[in-house]
N, C-alpha and C positions, 0 to 999 in steps of 0.2 A: 379567323379562321385556324383554323388546328396543322395544318395541310398545305401544302403547295398551290397557287392559287394562281388562278386567270382573269386577269381583269372582264368585266362584262360591259357595253353599255349602260346599263343602270347603277352602275359604281361612281358615275359623273355626280358631282357634289357629295358624295358621303364620303365617310372615314372605314377604312377597311385595315379594323384591326388582327393583328396575325398575335397567337397563342400557343406556342409549341416551346417545347423543351430540345427539339432539334432542329438542325437547320431545314429554313425553307426558303420559297423563292415566290416570288408576285412576277407573272409574265405580264410584260403590256406588249399588245398586238395591234395593227394598224384597223381601220376602218369604223371605230365605235366610239369616238370621241370626235368634238368639233376642236376647232382653236375656240380659246379661253375657258373650256372646260377643266376643274380640278378634282384630283383624286388627294384626301390627306392617307398617309399610310403610317401607321403605329407597329411598332412593335412591343406587345409586355412581355411575351417568353423570352426563356433563358437562352434559347439557339437562334442562332445568326438570321437576320431576313433579309434577301437580298432582290431588291427591282432590280429585274431581267428584261431585256430589250427580247421580244419574240420578234415579231414583223415590225414593228415601229425602233424609231431611234429614239433614246434614252440620252440625253445630257447630263452634267452633274459637273460643278466643281468641288465638289466632296466625294463622298464614297455614295456608293450603292448599298452596301453593305450596312446594316443596320444595327448593331447589338442591342442587350437589353434596353427598354425607358426611352429607345429615341425613336423619330419621325419626321416627315416630312412632306410636302407638297409635292403631287405631281402636276404639273401646268401644260398642259398640251397647246402648243403654237399653231398646229394642225391635225389632219388626222390622224397623219403618219407619222410625228415628232414630237417630243414630249422634252420637258425640264423638271429636272428632281431638286427641290429645294430644300 
């Protein structure tokens, strides 16, 4: 992806790769995923990619801002909440 992106149900179990020179966001909304679903997010681009809670709750111990070549797994604990590892 080269622009801001909103996750869709079909992203479950896949890799979402961002590749943009400028900053981008990936938005997470409720009702699209079930408990146990995962989405791997990676940032290839020079711009920071930020995982953003839309209507869902996204928790993490680290940062939701991914610099170039960083990535992580979004693990859904319910249809409305996820943890980013």
